C-alpha positions in Angstrom: -118.6 129.2 -64.3 -122.3 130.2 -64.1 -123.3 132.3 -61.1 -127.1 132.6 -60.7 -129.9 133.0 -58.2 -131.9 129.8 -57.5 -135.5 129.0 -58.2 -137.8 126.9 -56.1 -137.0 123.7 -58.0 -133.3 124.1 -57.1 -133.9 123.2 -53.4 -132.5 119.7 -53.7 -129.4 121.1 -55.2 -128.9 123.7 -52.5 -129.4 121.5 -49.4 -126.4 119.2 -49.8 -124.1 122.2 -49.7 -125.3 123.3 -46.3 -123.0 121.2 -44.1 -121.6 121.7 -40.6 -119.0 124.5 -40.6 -117.3 126.4 -37.8 -117.9 129.7 -39.5 -121.6 129.3 -40.1 -124.4 128.0 -37.9 -126.8 127.5 -40.8 -128.4 124.0 -41.1 -130.6 122.5 -43.8 -133.5 122.6 -41.4 -132.9 126.3 -40.6 -132.7 127.1 -44.3 -136.0 125.4 -44.9 -137.6 127.2 -41.9 -136.5 130.6 -43.1 -137.6 129.8 -46.6 -141.1 129.2 -45.1 -141.2 132.5 -43.2 -139.7 134.6 -46.0 -136.4 135.4 -44.4 -134.7 133.4 -47.1 -135.9 133.4 -50.7 -134.8 131.5 -53.8 -133.9 134.7 -55.5 -131.6 135.6 -52.5 -129.9 132.2 -52.6 -127.2 132.1 -55.2 -125.2 129.1 -56.6 -122.1 128.6 -58.8 -122.2 125.8 -61.3 -119.8 124.9 -64.1 -122.6 123.8 -66.4 -126.4 124.2 -66.5 -128.0 121.6 -64.3 -124.7 120.4 -62.8 -124.4 120.0 -59.1 -123.4 123.4 -57.7 -120.0 124.0 -56.4 -120.7 127.0 -54.2 -123.7 128.5 -52.4 -124.4 132.0 -50.8 -127.5 132.7 -48.8 -128.8 136.2 -48.0 -131.4 137.1 -45.4 -134.0 140.0 -45.4 -137.2 141.1 -43.8 -140.5 140.0 -45.3 -141.1 143.4 -46.8 -137.6 144.0 -48.0 -137.0 144.6 -51.7 -133.4 143.2 -51.5 -131.6 141.4 -48.7 -130.2 143.0 -45.6 -127.4 140.6 -44.8 -125.4 137.7 -46.1 -125.8 134.7 -43.7 -123.6 132.1 -45.1 -121.2 131.0 -47.9 -120.4 127.3 -48.6 -118.1 125.7 -51.2 -118.3 122.0 -52.1 -115.7 119.8 -50.5 -114.3 118.8 -53.9 -112.8 122.4 -54.1 -110.0 121.6 -51.7 -107.5 124.5 -51.7 -108.3 127.7 -49.9 -107.2 129.7 -52.9 -109.7 128.0 -55.1 -112.5 128.3 -52.5 -111.8 132.0 -52.2 -111.8 132.7 -55.9 -115.0 130.8 -56.4 -116.8 132.4 -53.5 -115.6 135.9 -54.5 -117.0 135.4 -58.0 -120.3 134.3 -56.7 -120.6 137.2 -54.2 -119.5 139.7 -56.8 -122.2 138.5 -59.3 -124.9 138.8 -56.6 -123.7 142.2 -55.5 -123.9 143.5 -59.1 -127.5 142.1 -59.3 -128.6 143.7 -56.1 -127.1 147.1 -57.1 -129.0 146.8 -60.4 -132.2 146.3 -58.4 -131.6 149.5 -56.4 -129.6 148.5 -53.3 -127.5 151.3 -52.0 -124.6 149.1 -51.0 -123.7 145.4 -50.9 -125.4 143.7 -48.0 -123.2 143.2 -44.9 -121.8 139.7 -44.2 -122.5 138.6 -40.6 -120.6 135.7 -38.9 -121.9 134.4 -35.6 -118.9 133.0 -33.8 -117.9 131.6 -30.4 -116.3 134.1 -28.0 -113.0 132.3 -28.3 -113.0 131.9 -32.0 -109.6 133.5 -32.4 -108.1 130.6 -30.4 -109.8 127.9 -32.6 -107.6 127.2 -35.7 -110.5 125.5 -37.6 -112.7 128.5 -37.1 -110.0 131.0 -38.0 -109.3 129.1 -41.2 -113.0 128.8 -42.1 -113.4 132.6 -41.6 -110.2 133.5 -43.4 -111.1 132.4 -46.9 -114.6 133.7 -46.6 -113.3 137.1 -45.4 -110.9 137.3 -48.3 -113.6 136.4 -50.8 -115.9 139.1 -49.3 -113.1 141.6 -49.5 -112.6 140.9 -53.2 -116.3 141.2 -53.7 -116.5 144.7 -52.2 -116.8 144.1 -48.4 -113.3 145.2 -47.1 -114.4 146.7 -43.7 -114.4 144.6 -40.6 -116.1 145.2 -37.3 -116.2 142.7 -34.4 -119.0 142.9 -31.8 -119.6 141.3 -28.5 -122.8 139.4 -28.1 -124.7 139.3 -24.8 -127.7 137.5 -23.4 -130.0 138.0 -20.4 -132.5 135.4 -19.1 -135.1 135.8 -16.3 -133.1 133.4 -14.3 -130.3 136.0 -14.2 -132.6 138.4 -12.2 -133.6 141.9 -13.1 -130.9 144.5 -12.7 -131.5 147.0 -9.9 -132.7 150.4 -11.0 -130.2 153.2 -10.4 -132.7 155.5 -8.8 -131.0 158.6 -10.0 -133.1 159.1 -13.2 -136.8 159.1 -14.0 -138.1 157.4 -17.2 -140.9 158.7 -19.3 -142.5 157.6 -22.6 -142.3 160.2 -25.4 -144.6 160.0 -28.4 -142.9 162.7 -30.4 -140.5 161.1 -32.9 -138.8 164.5 -33.4 -137.6 164.4 -29.8 -135.9 161.1 -30.5 -134.4 162.4 -33.7 -132.8 165.2 -31.7 -131.5 162.7 -29.1 -130.1 160.3 -31.7 -128.3 163.3 -33.3 -126.8 164.5 -30.0 -125.5 161.1 -28.9 -123.5 160.7 -32.2 -120.9 163.1 -30.8 -118.1 161.0 -29.4 -120.0 157.7 -29.8 -118.1 154.4 -29.6 -120.6 152.8 -31.9 -118.6 152.4 -35.1 -121.5 151.7 -37.4 -123.4 154.8 -36.4 -120.3 156.9 -36.6 -119.4 155.7 -40.1 -123.0 156.3 -41.4 -123.1 159.7 -39.9 -119.8 160.6 -41.5 -121.3 159.5 -44.8 -124.7 161.1 -44.7 -124.6 163.6 -41.9 -125.7 163.5 -38.3 -129.3 164.7 -39.0 -129.9 162.2 -41.8 -128.4 159.4 -39.7 -130.6 160.3 -36.7 -133.7 160.3 -38.8 -132.7 157.0 -40.4 -132.2 155.5 -36.9 -135.6 156.6 -35.7 -137.2 155.2 -38.8 -135.4 151.9 -38.5 -136.4 151.2 -34.9 -140.0 152.5 -35.5 -140.7 150.8 -38.9 -138.3 147.9 -39.3 -137.7 146.5 -35.9 -140.7 144.7 -34.3 -140.6 146.2 -30.9 -143.6 148.4 -29.7 -143.0 152.1 -30.2 -144.6 152.7 -26.8 -141.7 151.0 -25.1 -139.3 153.8 -25.9 -138.1 155.8 -22.9 -136.3 159.1 -22.2 -134.2 159.3 -19.0 -134.3 162.5 -17.0 -132.8 163.7 -13.7 -135.4 164.6 -11.0 -135.2 168.2 -12.0 -136.1 167.3 -15.6 -132.7 167.4 -17.4 -132.5 164.8 -20.2 -129.5 162.4 -19.7 -130.2 159.8 -22.3 -132.7 157.3 -23.8 -133.4 153.6 -24.3 -135.2 151.7 -27.0 -136.3 148.2 -25.9 -137.1 146.3 -29.1 -137.2 142.9 -30.8 -136.1 141.4 -34.0 -137.6 138.4 -35.9 -136.3 136.0 -33.3 -135.8 137.6 -29.9 -136.4 140.7 -27.8 -133.3 142.9 -27.9 -131.6 145.9 -26.4 -132.3 148.0 -29.5 -130.5 151.2 -28.6 -129.1 152.8 -25.5 -127.8 156.4 -25.7 -126.3 158.7 -23.0 -125.8 162.4 -24.0 -122.1 163.4 -24.2 -122.3 165.8 -21.3 -123.7 163.1 -19.0 -121.3 160.2 -19.8 -119.2 158.6 -17.2 -121.8 159.0 -14.4 -123.3 155.5 -14.5 -126.4 156.5 -16.4 -126.0 153.6 -18.9 -126.6 151.2 -16.0 -129.9 152.8 -15.1 -131.1 152.9 -18.7 -130.1 149.3 -19.4 -132.0 148.2 -16.2 -135.1 150.0 -17.5 -134.8 148.5 -21.0 -134.5 145.1 -19.4 -137.4 145.7 -17.1 -139.7 146.7 -20.0 -138.7 143.7 -22.1 -139.2 141.3 -19.1 -142.7 142.8 -18.5 -144.0 143.4 -22.0 -142.3 140.6 -24.0 -142.0 138.0 -21.3 -138.9 136.6 -23.0 -137.0 133.4 -22.5 -133.9 135.6 -23.3 -132.9 139.1 -24.3 -130.1 139.6 -26.8 -127.7 142.5 -27.1 -124.6 143.5 -29.1 -121.9 146.1 -28.6 -118.7 146.9 -30.5 -115.6 145.1 -29.2 -114.0 148.6 -28.7 -117.0 149.9 -26.6 -115.6 148.7 -23.3 -117.9 151.0 -21.2 -121.0 149.4 -22.7 -119.6 145.9 -22.3 -119.0 146.6 -18.6 -122.5 147.9 -18.2 -123.9 144.7 -19.7 -121.9 142.6 -17.3 -122.9 144.6 -14.3 -126.5 144.1 -15.3 -126.2 140.4 -15.4 -125.9 139.9 -19.1 -123.6 137.1 -20.1 -121.2 137.1 -23.0 -122.3 134.3 -25.4 -120.3 134.9 -28.6 -119.0 137.4 -31.2 -120.5 138.9 -34.3 -118.0 139.6 -37.1 -119.5 142.1 -39.6 -117.9 142.6 -43.1 -119.2 145.7 -45.0 -118.5 148.0 -47.9 -117.2 150.8 -45.7 
């Protein structure tokens, strides 16, 4: 079996493999559109073929930002319908992913890109979706992505109405990145955000905080001037909020409450401020947000603010 990245002339081989599937929302039209905007690239689209020039039997598509040297996430894996058994699909996909991961590591990637599934909220109750996820998840595990994280997805629209400000905190812009580095470091203590916690355990709280600030400042597309610090009327900092946007939508980038101020409802006020800024500055049709399934306090804050649950994100990663 030959595992290789595609070239531009392979497009007609790739498109027939992108078929409706309960574990992947990708369509041929979406693939073409993201090729055009640079989110997908031929070199980040890999195929498996049993002979040069033969119709490919499997396809994996990675996504990244326009300035990225290697992809940020795996968006979809497809196997041709002629490969009927789940065991054979799993083995073929695992080989394809492993080959690509080896190539990305050779190009300098620190870890294999995460694999993101965007799924309906009740996907665990849908046998076809469970089956479609299962063989892909096993293939990813064999290829070096054994860790699983499930996240709740939320959406707010202007028709839902702006959440009411809490009135117990005052929001101010803060131009000094070092202030936010300190706040990111402090909110790591006891955080229910599994991704931040794992990264901090690996690289240290200070390095993680600096990486977070750099990510939201340099990679995300939101305006740095939107960032806010929340203080009590007497000036004590209780938390912070980072309204932002990705390549598709405005998003609740980050919301942090300092450990000593948790459990007092400050997340509601910070989320209301983030939403207000996005509604005013980005004039969105919708605002998107995610939180870990285990982060029940944040999920409750979204629901109190009028955000509606609209699905799940399943993330497979190296650790």
